[in-house]
N, C-alpha and C positions, 0 to 999 in steps of 0.2 A: 805622737804616734800611738801611744797606749790607748788614747781615747778612741781611735779608729778601731783597734782590736776589740775593745770593750763593746763598742756598738755592734760589731760583726758577730761577736759571741752572743750578745743579747738577742740579736735577730735570728741567729741559728737556734737558740734555745726556744724562742717563741714559735719558730716554725716547727720544731720537734714537738712542742706542746700541742700545737694545733693538730698535727698529724695524729698524735696519741689520742687526743680527744675525739677525733673523727673515727679512728679505729675502734675506740670503746663504744661509740654510738652505733657504728655499723654492726659490731658484734652483738650488742643488745637487741637491736631491731631484727637482725637475722635470726636470732635465737627464737624470737616470737614467731617468725615465718616458718622456721624449721619445726617448731612444736605444732603449729597449725597443720603443716603438711603431713607431719607424722600421724596426727590424729585422723586426718582425712584418709590416709592410706590404710590405717587400721580399720576404719569404718567400711571401706570398699573391698578390703582384702578378704580372702576366703576365710570361712569360719569352721569348716569341717576339720575334725581332729587330724586327719591324715593329709590335709592340704600342705602344699609346699610354701605357702605364704607369699607366692608371687602375685603381682598385680598385672593384669593385662596391659599391653602397651597402649591400647585405645584409652584406657582409664588414666594412665601416667601422662599421656600427651597433653591433656587439658591443664595440667598443673605446671608445665614448663613453657608457657607462652608469655 
C-alpha cells in the first residue's frame, strides 16, 4: 500500500515541477515580448513635453494581433 502512495506522490511532484518549469519559461519569454512592446510604444508615442503620452488606438491595434 505504501508503494502506491509513494508512486502517486512522485507523480504529483513531477507534475508540479513540470508546471513550475513551464511557468518560469513563459515568464521569461513574455518578459522579452513586454520589453520589446514597451520600446515600440516609446518610439511611436508623443515626444512633445506637454503630451499626455497616449498612443493612438490605430497604432496599438497592430501590436495586439
